[in-house]
BATOR-868499 format. One line per 8 residues: their letters; for each residue x, y, z of C-alpha. Coordinates in steps of 0.02 Angstrom, whole numbers. Last residue first. Example, Ala and Ser with C-alpha at 12.3 -4.5 7.8 and 13.67 -1.06 7.14 Angstrom:
BEGIN
SA = 684:-53:357 | 615:-225:390;
# end
This chain:
BEGIN
ERRELHFL = 110:-156:-730 | 259:-268:-697 | 396:-227:-820 | 505:-369:-882 | 635:-245:-941 | 755:-295:-1079 | 915:-195:-1062 | 1039:-314:-1142;
DSSLTREI = 910:-352:-1276 | 927:-171:-1332 | 785:-44:-1333 | 843:55:-1181 | 1023:56:-1239 | 986:113:-1415 | 878:254:-1350 | 1010:300:-1221;
MALGDLHQ = 1154:315:-1343 | 1122:488:-1417 | 1073:548:-1244 | 1247:503:-1183 | 1310:659:-1273 | 1226:756:-1133 | 1347:681:-1008 | 1318:591:-843;
IVINCGRV = 1149:512:-877 | 1080:459:-708 | 966:310:-736 | 833:304:-600 | 784:123:-572 | 620:63:-498 | 522:-27:-364 | 657:-96:-251;
GPLRQLLR = 577:-168:-93 | 610:-351:-136 | 762:-362:-252 | 731:-454:-415 | 700:-298:-518 | 862:-223:-453 | 960:-367:-530 | 880:-341:-699;
VMEGLREE = 923:-156:-686 | 1104:-192:-638 | 1133:-314:-779 | 1065:-190:-906 | 1177:-54:-833 | 1327:-171:-843 | 1296:-201:-1026 | 1259:-17:-1064;
DMGGAHAH = 1417:51:-982 | 1410:106:-801 | 1468:277:-743 | 1616:281:-625 | 1715:427:-693 | 1682:397:-878 | 1685:209:-899 | 1667:89:-755;
LSGYEARS = 1647:-83:-829 | 1797:-49:-939 | 1854:-69:-1119 | 1761:88:-1171 | 1692:36:-1340 | 1692:-150:-1303 | 1598:-125:-1141 | 1467:-25:-1231;
GGAFPVSV = 1427:160:-1239 | 1349:275:-1113 | 1412:339:-946 | 1261:289:-844 | 1253:318:-656 | 1123:214:-560 | 989:287:-447 | 878:166:-351;
LLPRSRLF = 692:208:-336 | 618:138:-175 | 429:125:-157 | 362:175:15 | 228:67:97 | 337:-86:132 | 492:22:136 | 474:68:320;
DAHAALFS = 447:-114:369 | 593:-176:265 | 715:-50:337 | 863:-157:393 | 846:-287:256 | 831:-159:117 | 980:-60:183 | 1089:-215:195;
SLTEFSSQ = 1049:-260:16 | 1085:-82:-41 | 1255:-80:47 | 1301:-247:-33 | 1246:-184:-203 | 1345:-25:-179 | 1502:-125:-136 | 1488:-227:-296;
YDSLPATV = 1441:-92:-422 | 1548:52:-358 | 1453:216:-359 | 1267:211:-328 | 1180:374:-371 | 1087:454:-223 | 937:349:-178 | 755:394:-212;
LFQAAMLK = 616:363:-85 | 426:365:-100 | 278:432:0 | 390:531:117 | 298:611:263 | 370:483:385 | 545:543:350 | 595:602:524;
ESLLPEEL = 549:437:607 | 642:346:468 | 810:421:514 | 905:322:383 | 1088:321:433 | 1199:391:294 | 1291:286:163 | 1128:244:76;
DILAGLYF = 1104:428:39 | 923:487:30 | 810:589:-84 | 636:597:-8 | 472:591:-104 | 306:681:-110 | 168:652:-238 | 89:822:-269;
APPAKISA = -61:932:-231 | -43:1116:-183 | -160:1192:-53 | -309:1301:-104 | -352:1430:30 | -186:1417:118 | -192:1458:304 | -68:1560:404;
GSLFRAKD = 18:1460:541 | 188:1537:512 | 250:1370:443 | 120:1388:306 | -45:1297:318 | -154:1190:205 | -139:1044:326 | -100:909:198;
RLRAATAL = -13:1005:58 | 73:1145:152 | 112:1028:296 | 183:893:181 | 301:1020:103 | 353:1077:277 | 384:897:335 | 501:870:188;
LTPGDLDG = 586:1037:223 | 612:984:404 | 686:817:347 | 806:907:229 | 865:1048:342 | 768:1211:345 | 860:1375:383 | 1034:1308:350;
VLRADAHR = 1090:1413:202 | 1273:1390:154 | 1334:1559:94 | 1445:1549:-59 | 1635:1547:-39 | 1644:1361:-77 | 1572:1391:-249 | 1668:1251:-337;
GLSARSVT = 1561:1119:-253 | 1431:1193:-134 | 1398:1017:-70 | 1569:1022:16 | 1498:1152:134 | 1389:1015:208 | 1206:967:195 | 1153:799:265;
RTDVLVNP = 1037:714:142 | 851:752:143 | 839:813:-37 | 652:837:-62 | 576:757:-217 | 414:828:-287 | 307:733:-413 | 151:805:-499;
INLAGLGL = 211:974:-564 | 42:1060:-589 | 123:1230:-619 | 24:1310:-477 | 72:1166:-362 | 256:1186:-404 | 237:1372:-370 | 166:1338:-197;
IEGQLALR = 318:1232:-158 | 433:1370:-223 | 347:1499:-113 | 374:1385:36 | 557:1369:-10 | 585:1554:-36 | 512:1601:133 | 597:1455:221;
NKDRGHIQ = 772:1504:166 | 858:1453:5 | 1024:1381:-54 | 1047:1219:42 | 862:1196:74 | 824:1066:-56 | 711:1039:-206 | 705:900:-335;
VITPLGAR = 570:896:-469 | 507:728:-531 | 443:749:-708 | 311:691:-830 | 358:696:-1016 | 244:779:-1144 | 359:914:-1212 | 267:1043:-1107;
EFLVAVAI = 305:936:-954 | 488:933:-1006 | 494:1123:-1021 | 406:1145:-854 | 529:1026:-771 | 679:1121:-840 | 611:1285:-771 | 574:1205:-601;
SSLAIMGD = 748:1128:-589 | 829:1295:-621 | 949:1310:-769 | 1124:1285:-703 | 1245:1346:-571 | 1327:1186:-510 | 1338:1164:-321 | 1359:976:-329;
PADAVLVA = 1185:962:-404 | 1096:1129:-435 | 920:1057:-411 | 903:889:-500 | 766:853:-627 | 706:673:-628 | 621:631:-793 | 472:515:-779;
DAGRILRA = 401:347:-835 | 529:334:-975 | 475:274:-1147 | 492:444:-1230 | 678:449:-1191 | 747:492:-1363 | 611:611:-1422 | 602:702:-1255;
AQAIIDQA = 791:722:-1252 | 792:804:-1423 | 651:923:-1375 | 735:964:-1209 | 901:1003:-1292 | 816:1107:-1427 | 716:1206:-1298 | 865:1240:-1186;
QPTFIPPL = 916:1414:-1241 | 932:1468:-1059 | 1101:1382:-1058 | 1193:1277:-929 | 1084:1120:-926 | 1126:1003:-782 | 1148:818:-825 | 990:720:-864;
QLTLAFGD = 902:603:-743 | 799:461:-815 | 658:360:-738 | 607:178:-757 | 472:120:-638 | 431:-60:-591 | 243:-80:-569 | 150:-148:-418;
HEWLRQLN = -15:-66:-468 | 4:68:-334 | 178:95:-404 | 113:138:-576 | -22:253:-506 | 108:349:-405 | 216:370:-560 | 64:423:-663;
SVPAVARN = 36:565:-540 | -95:630:-418 | -160:459:-369 | -340:465:-307 | -378:457:-120 | -551:386:-89 | -663:500:14 | -714:465:194;
EPQSKSPQ = -642:632:254 | -602:762:121 | -425:744:53 | -260:823:103 | -188:664:175 | -86:609:25 | -74:422:16 | 70:308:69;
IM = 76:165:-56 | 0:0:0;
# end
């Protein structure tokens, strides 16, 4: 049973607010894609090309300034993908904004009908600012508090100040987690689904994931887990390594990983993190190849 939104009239059935939620409620295995940051406002051609190549994905996950990169905002990219006909998962976090900006952003997502919202609940450190180490690290709302705030706006129709919201936003709410950090499940109760940070090393990450699934089986029973896997593009023969391009998997290893994830109880999807835009030219071939055959439960 997937965690429902609570902002519904009493004694009324809760309808899914997104196709991703509907898929998981029918025991489906989701396939999502995460593109690298886009560094130009002239992004329409990039989005259009991506939309053509990844049409079969269940959603596009749009990161929010990952590793401190200054890029096109996650909300802007999400709107462009939604216009191109692809549903999105929009990531937000409190590293760069205070509670006023964050609550306004959550309202904006509701106004734009963005169906899936992912709150980064990982521990924020100065290292997350990347090359902009001199920037101010904002600590107004940490990840779990931001997650609870988003749920409050949606379910209680109230801002943190206590002021009421006449028409609260509606969205499917997730939490971005790091398998290397302790899972504070009592602080993540508002999460309806979970997404992992990208796995790095194949073998050690699988062992960490298996331990995580065993330790948190009860929490995951009602919260689908989407596992992020880095994809470098190309084949094993082309790159001569299982870990091409700074740790990203080639298409053979990616196919193996997805089939393995499908067999793990508690894992309900794979988020393929495309590391370079030129990988888009390979993703259609990869997704349609026999190496990447998905026995999708729908």
